[in-house]
C-alpha positions in Angstrom: 4.3 -30.3 1.6 6.1 -29.1 4.7 4.4 -25.3 5.9 6.8 -22.6 5.5 7.5 -21.1 9.1 6.8 -17.5 9.5 8.0 -15.0 12.5 5.9 -11.9 13.1 7.8 -9.1 14.4 5.0 -6.9 15.9 1.9 -7.3 17.4 -0.3 -4.4 16.9 -3.8 -4.1 14.8 -1.9 -5.2 11.9 0.6 -7.7 13.1 -2.5 -9.5 14.8 -4.2 -9.9 11.5 -1.0 -11.1 9.8 -1.1 -13.9 12.7 -4.6 -14.8 12.1 -4.2 -15.1 8.4 -1.0 -17.2 8.8 -2.9 -19.7 11.3 -5.7 -20.4 8.7 -3.1 -20.8 5.9 -2.5 -24.1 4.9 1.4 -23.6 3.7 2.3 -21.7 6.5 2.3 -21.8 10.4 3.7 -19.1 13.0 7.4 -19.4 14.1 7.4 -16.7 16.5 6.2 -13.6 18.2 8.4 -10.9 18.7 6.6 -7.8 20.4 8.1 -6.2 24.3 4.1 -5.7 25.0 2.0 -7.9 27.7 -0.8 -8.2 24.9 1.9 -9.9 22.7 3.4 -12.3 25.3 -0.7 -13.1 25.7 -1.3 -13.9 22.0 1.6 -15.9 21.5 0.6 -18.0 24.7 -3.2 -18.1 23.0 -1.5 -19.1 19.6 0.9 -21.4 21.1 4.3 -20.3 19.9 7.1 -19.0 21.3 7.2 -15.3 22.1 10.5 -12.9 22.5 10.8 -9.7 23.2 12.6 -8.4 19.8 13.3 -9.5 16.4 16.6 -10.2 16.4 16.5 -12.7 19.1 13.7 -14.4 17.7 15.0 -14.9 14.7 18.4 -16.5 15.9 15.8 -18.3 18.0 13.6 -20.0 15.2 15.4 -19.4 12.6 12.3 -19.1 10.5 11.7 -19.3 6.8 10.4 -15.6 6.6 9.8 -13.0 8.5 6.5 -10.1 8.8 7.8 -6.4 10.0 4.9 -5.1 11.7 6.8 -2.8 13.8 6.9 1.2 13.9 8.2 2.9 10.5 11.1 4.1 12.4 12.1 0.4 13.2 11.4 -0.9 9.3 15.1 -0.6 8.1 16.8 -2.0 10.8 14.6 -5.1 10.9 14.9 -5.8 7.4 18.7 -5.5 7.1 18.6 -8.0 10.1 16.2 -10.0 8.1 18.7 -9.9 5.3 21.7 -10.4 7.5 20.4 -14.2 8.6 19.1 -14.4 4.7 15.3 -14.6 5.5 13.0 -12.6 3.3 10.8 -10.5 4.9 7.4 -8.7 3.9 7.3 -5.2 5.8 4.4 -2.9 6.2 3.9 0.2 4.8 5.4 2.9 4.3 8.6 1.1 3.5 10.5 3.4 5.8 10.4 6.5 7.8 12.8 8.3 5.0 13.9 7.7 1.3 17.5 7.4 2.3 16.8 4.3 4.7 14.5 2.8 1.6 16.8 3.0 -1.0 19.7 1.4 1.7 17.1 -1.3 2.0 16.7 -1.4 -1.6 20.8 -2.0 -2.4 20.8 -4.4 0.6 18.4 -6.7 -1.0 19.7 -6.5 -4.4 23.4 -7.3 -3.4 22.3 -9.9 -1.3 19.8 -11.5 -3.4 17.6 -11.6 -0.1 13.8 -10.4 -1.2 11.6 -7.5 0.5 8.2 -7.8 -0.2 6.4 -4.5 1.1 2.6 -4.6 2.3 0.7 -2.3 0.2 -1.7 -4.8 0.0 -4.2 -3.3 -2.1 -1.7 -4.9 -5.4 -2.9 -7.8 -4.6 -6.7 -6.6 -4.7 -8.7 -8.3 -7.7 -10.0 -4.5 -8.7 -6.8 -3.4 -8.6 -5.4 -6.0 -10.7 -8.2 -6.2 -13.3 -7.9 -2.1 -13.4 -3.8 -2.6 -14.2 -5.2 -5.1 -16.7 -7.5 -3.2 -18.7 -5.5 -0.4 -18.8 -2.7 -2.4 -20.1 -4.6 -4.0 -22.5 -5.8 -1.1 -24.3 -9.4 -1.4 -23.6 -10.1 2.1 -23.1 -7.7 3.6 -25.6 -5.2 6.0 -24.8 -5.7 7.0 -20.6 -6.4 10.7 -20.4 -7.6 11.4 -17.0 -8.0 9.9 -13.3 -9.8 11.0 -10.7 -10.6 9.4 -7.1 -11.2 9.7 -3.5 -11.0 8.8 -0.1 -13.9 9.9 2.5 -13.6 8.5 5.4 -15.0 9.7 9.0 -12.3 8.9 11.9 -13.9 8.9 15.6 -12.1 11.0 18.1 -11.2 8.1 19.4 -8.5 7.2 16.6 -6.6 10.1 17.7 -5.9 8.6 21.0 -2.6 7.4 20.1 0.0 10.0 20.0 1.6 9.1 16.5 -1.9 9.7 14.9 -2.2 13.5 16.0 1.7 14.2 15.5 3.6 15.2 12.3 3.8 12.1 9.7 0.3 11.3 11.6 -1.6 12.6 8.9 -4.0 11.1 6.9 -1.4 11.6 4.0 1.2 9.2 5.1 -1.2 6.8 6.9 -4.2 6.7 4.3 -3.3 8.5 0.5 0.0 6.5 0.5 -2.3 3.6 -0.6 -3.8 5.5 -3.3 -0.6 6.6 -4.6 0.8 3.5 -4.8 -2.6 2.1 -6.9 -2.3 4.9 -9.2 1.4 3.8 -9.9 0.6 0.5 -10.3 -2.2 0.9 -12.4 -1.1 4.4 -14.6 2.6 4.3 -14.5 5.1 6.5 -12.7 4.2 10.1 -11.6 5.9 13.4 -12.9 5.1 15.6 -10.5 2.5 17.2 -8.3 0.1 20.0 -6.8 -1.4 20.1 -3.4 -3.3 21.6 -0.8 -4.1 20.6 2.7 -5.7 21.5 5.7 -6.0 20.8 9.0 -9.3 23.1 10.0 -11.5 20.1 11.2 -9.9 19.2 14.2 -7.0 21.7 14.9 -4.5 19.1 15.1 -0.7 19.0 14.2 -1.4 16.9 11.0 -3.8 17.4 8.1 -7.2 16.3 8.0 -8.2 17.0 4.4 -6.4 17.4 0.9 -6.6 17.9 -2.5 -3.9 16.5 -4.6 -3.1 16.8 -8.8 -0.8 14.6 -10.5 1.0 14.8 -13.7 2.0 11.2 -14.9 4.9 10.4 -17.2 2.8 9.2 -19.9 1.3 12.7 -19.9 -2.0 11.1 -18.1 -3.5 14.4 -15.7 -5.1 13.3 -12.5 -6.3 14.3 -9.0 -7.7 12.8 -6.0 -9.2 13.9 -2.4 -8.8 12.3 0.9 -10.3 13.3 4.0 -10.7 11.4 7.5 -13.0 13.9 8.6 -16.1 13.1 5.9 -18.9 10.7 6.4 -19.5 8.5 3.0 -18.9 5.4 1.1 -16.3 6.5 -1.3 -13.0 4.5 0.0 -11.0 1.7 -1.4 -12.0 0.1 2.1 -15.7 0.3 1.7 -16.1 -0.1 -1.6 -14.0 -2.7 -2.3 -15.5 -5.3 0.2 -11.5 -6.5 0.7 -10.6 -4.5 3.2 -10.4 -5.7 7.2 -12.6 -4.0 9.7 -15.0 -2.2 7.3 -18.3 -3.0 5.7 -19.1 -3.6 2.2 -20.8 -0.6 0.8 -20.8 -0.9 -2.8 -20.2 2.2 -4.7 -16.8 3.6 -7.0 -13.9 5.7 -5.6 -11.6 5.7 -8.8 -12.3 6.7 -12.1 -10.1 5.9 -15.1 -10.8 7.9 -18.5 -9.2 7.2 -21.9 -10.0 7.8 -25.1 -12.1 4.7 -26.1 -13.7 4.5 -22.8 -14.0 4.9 -18.9 -13.7 2.5 -16.0 -15.2 2.8 -12.7 -13.5 0.8 -10.0 -14.2 -1.2 -7.8 -17.0 -2.5 -9.4 -15.6 -2.7 -13.2 -18.3 -0.6 -14.5 -16.6 -0.6 -18.2 -18.0 2.3 -20.2 -17.8 2.6 -24.1 -19.9 3.2 -27.2 -19.5 -0.5 -28.4 -18.1 -1.3 -32.1 -20.2 1.2 -34.2 -18.0 4.1 -32.2 -19.7 8.0 -31.7 -19.1 10.8 -29.7 -20.5 12.8 -26.6 -24.1 12.8 -27.6 -24.1 9.0 -28.7 -25.5 6.1 -26.2 -23.1 4.5 -23.9 -23.2 1.1 -23.5 -22.1 -0.1 -19.5 -21.0 -3.7 -19.2 -19.6 -5.1 -15.4 -16.1 -6.8 -16.0 -15.3 -10.0 -14.0 -13.5 -10.2 -10.9 -11.8 -13.4 -9.9 -13.6 -13.0 -6.6 -10.0 -13.8 -4.2 -9.5 -11.9 -1.2 -6.7 -9.3 -1.2 -5.2 -10.4 2.6 -5.0 -14.0 1.4 -3.2 -13.5 -2.0 -0.4 -10.9 -0.2 0.3 -13.9 2.2 0.4 -16.9 -0.9 2.3 -14.2 -3.0 4.7 -13.9 0.3 5.1 -17.5 0.8 6.1 -17.9 -3.3 8.6 -15.3 -2.8 9.7 -17.3 0.1 10.1 -20.3 -2.5 12.0 -17.9 -4.6 9.2 -19.1 -7.1 8.0 -15.6 -7.7 9.8 -11.9 -7.4 8.1 -9.4 -5.0 5.3 -7.5 -6.7 6.5 -4.2 -4.5 10.0 -4.5 -3.5 11.6 -2.1 -1.6 13.1 0.4 -4.7 9.1 0.1 -6.0 8.3 1.6 -2.5 10.4 3.9 -1.8 9.0 5.5 -5.2 5.3 5.7 -3.5 6.8 7.1 -0.5 8.7 9.8 -2.6 5.7 11.2 -3.9 3.7 11.4 -0.8 6.8 13.2 0.5 6.4 15.3 -2.9 2.6 15.6 -2.3 3.8 17.3 1.4 6.4 19.6 0.0 4.5 21.0 -2.9 1.3 21.7 -0.1 3.8 23.3 2.8 5.7 25.4 -0.1 2.6 26.3 -2.2 4.3 25.0 -5.6 4.3 22.0 -8.2 6.9 19.1 -7.1 9.0 16.9 -9.7 9.4 13.5 -8.0 13.1 14.1 -9.3 13.8 16.5 -7.1 12.5 14.0 -4.1 15.1 11.5 -5.6 18.2 13.8 -6.1 21.5 12.3 -4.7 20.0 9.4 -3.8 19.6 8.2 -7.4 23.7 9.6 -7.3 24.5 7.5 -4.5 23.0 4.2 -6.5 20.0 3.8 -5.7 18.0 1.2 -7.5 
């Protein structure tokens, strides 16, 4: 079976990881690396693949089967459109784009051309998140009533030596909460409106370090989520799942889903219920641990991307879907700034009228 040739644009932290994943996959090879940094040229040389200073030159020179875009967010739209114009499916890292208008332009171009864009919300490929979605959709928990989660991590001061991380757009909402919001949408459906408080009191930077968010879903589910990059704790998907790059595994939970017939803890998949006899708040509960399939998130994402390239599967999350995750995050930022609840529909006004998918 011929290996699919994948070009990689951007050789930063996540771009390098994509390269590692591709080189270890039996069905793919790196066709080229595009990044003007000297470190990128050194990486390409070490892997024995061509190096280019920009994406377009690389695409024209190597004509890959697919491309991974791990460039700064502001370059995502132009990179995706360059791929579409050449008939090349792409995996674009999150956030899908710098603005909702850009995201929906990408979505329309993909839909019109038939050239897919897969967005790198990698947790949708994680065994625990997929199982949580399956459990909810199966009705095992009964009618879902509420959800609560947290992402508490302690980023070191050196993390903020990179300028964009301490400037507007670089806070924990767009960098981190966007993953959790995408998981909530994937598991529980669309979010209707949000309210939020944010703070930058710990570091005093121009970006938030802590936030508390409330959600109302279209289904009527109410939820809350707290996030901070200034707390020493094991309570985040990165640590609890054992699936994330660069993080030790510390078995715990970070997400709790409550229904009329039971509750689920993620990612340990502890399922609490009264059993066939039923019961109420003064009756004993039964705890079951639901099994996971043992697969790895990033391996699953790459395998899925190869299927998308081959035309065998549609993207698990395309540009239009990812735009709605971005809309929720921007609504959270607006809700905090204006001290009010914000409907997601408000964020999409005009974009929907202009033909957004």
